[in-house]
C-alpha positions in Angstrom: 9.3 -84.8 56.0 6.3 -82.8 57.3 6.1 -79.1 57.3 6.2 -78.8 61.2 9.5 -80.9 61.3 10.9 -78.8 58.4 10.0 -75.6 60.3 11.6 -76.8 63.5 14.8 -77.7 61.7 14.9 -74.4 60.0 14.6 -72.6 63.3 17.5 -74.7 64.7 19.6 -73.9 61.7 18.8 -70.2 62.0 19.7 -70.3 65.7 23.0 -71.9 64.9 23.7 -69.4 62.1 23.0 -66.4 64.3 25.5 -67.8 66.9 28.3 -67.7 64.3 29.5 -64.1 64.5 33.2 -64.2 63.5 33.7 -62.1 60.4 29.9 -62.1 59.7 27.3 -59.5 60.1 24.5 -61.2 61.9 20.9 -60.0 61.8 19.4 -60.7 65.3 16.2 -58.6 64.8 13.1 -60.7 64.8 10.1 -59.9 62.7 6.9 -61.9 62.0 5.4 -61.7 58.6 2.2 -63.1 57.4 2.0 -64.5 53.8 -1.2 -65.3 52.1 -1.1 -69.0 51.0 -2.9 -67.9 47.8 0.0 -65.6 46.9 1.6 -66.7 43.6 5.0 -67.0 45.2 3.8 -68.9 48.3 2.0 -71.4 46.0 5.3 -72.2 44.3 7.0 -72.8 47.6 4.2 -74.9 48.9 4.2 -77.0 45.8 7.9 -77.5 46.1 7.7 -78.6 49.7 4.9 -81.0 48.9 7.1 -82.4 46.1 10.0 -82.9 48.6 7.7 -84.7 51.1 6.6 -87.1 48.3 9.9 -87.7 46.5 12.5 -87.2 49.4 10.7 -87.8 52.7 13.8 -88.1 54.8 15.7 -85.0 53.5 17.1 -82.8 56.2 17.2 -79.6 54.1 14.7 -77.6 51.9 17.3 -77.7 49.2 19.1 -81.0 49.5 22.3 -81.6 47.7 22.4 -84.3 44.9 23.8 -85.3 41.6 22.3 -86.0 38.2 22.7 -89.7 37.3 23.3 -90.5 33.6 21.3 -87.5 32.6 18.0 -89.3 33.4 17.5 -89.1 37.2 18.6 -87.2 40.2 20.1 -88.8 43.4 19.5 -86.7 46.5 22.0 -86.5 49.5 19.5 -86.1 52.3 22.0 -84.9 54.9 23.7 -82.3 52.8 22.4 -78.9 51.5 22.6 -77.7 48.0 25.5 -75.3 47.3 25.1 -72.0 45.4 27.1 -73.4 42.5 24.8 -76.5 42.3 21.7 -74.4 42.4 22.9 -72.2 39.5 23.7 -75.4 37.5 20.1 -76.5 38.0 18.4 -73.1 37.4 20.3 -71.8 34.4 19.2 -74.5 31.9 15.6 -73.8 32.9 15.9 -70.0 32.4 19.1 -68.3 31.4 17.8 -65.0 32.8 17.0 -66.4 36.3 19.2 -65.5 39.3 19.2 -66.1 43.0 17.2 -63.0 44.0 14.6 -63.2 41.2 11.6 -63.6 43.6 12.9 -60.8 45.8 13.5 -58.5 42.8 10.1 -59.4 41.4 8.3 -58.7 44.6 10.0 -55.3 45.1 9.2 -54.4 41.5 5.5 -55.3 41.9 5.3 -53.1 45.0 7.0 -50.2 43.3 4.7 -50.4 40.2 1.6 -50.6 42.4 2.5 -47.7 44.7 4.3 -45.6 42.1 7.1 -43.2 42.9 6.1 -42.4 46.4 7.6 -42.5 49.9 5.0 -45.1 50.8 6.4 -47.4 48.1 10.0 -46.9 49.4 8.7 -47.8 52.9 6.8 -50.9 51.8 9.6 -52.2 49.7 12.0 -51.8 52.6 9.7 -53.5 55.1 8.6 -56.4 52.7 12.2 -57.2 51.7 13.7 -56.6 55.1 16.2 -54.1 53.7 18.6 -52.4 56.1 18.0 -48.9 54.7 15.8 -46.8 52.5 18.5 -46.3 49.8 18.2 -49.8 48.5 14.4 -49.6 48.6 14.5 -46.3 46.8 16.6 -47.9 44.0 13.8 -50.5 43.5 11.2 -47.7 43.3 13.3 -45.6 41.0 14.1 -48.5 38.7 10.7 -50.2 38.6 7.9 -47.6 39.2 6.4 -46.1 36.2 6.8 -42.3 36.2 3.8 -40.7 34.6 4.6 -37.8 32.4 1.9 -35.1 32.2 1.2 -33.9 28.7 1.8 -30.2 28.2 -1.1 -28.3 26.5 
């Protein structure tokens, strides 16, 4: 599995997903984002995709389904994707405090800490995380930005 093929398949999956509109809210807006390959989060994703290319070259999904075999190995189902429940079973033993939106939460918190309690921080969190409104971004800033208290003299 090379990165170009993976990207092409993700685009097809996205197209299919956006066509399914019954009882779902579908985001059709397109945005292009540039991510520095040296970003600590990008590096983790790149390392993972390289692992997939080596270990499971024919897998159809970024997170292929599979089962643990006798507690010593993992058998991948290359034509099925990993379910949310399976993912939790894999993640929780590694870190009990981990959850699905951990990277997202961490990135929003980093922006809030760097920019402080400002409108610019709210805007950047909203744009970076593709949030629908400022209220959610404001919650990140309120929860994560350090409020500096001036000492009274």
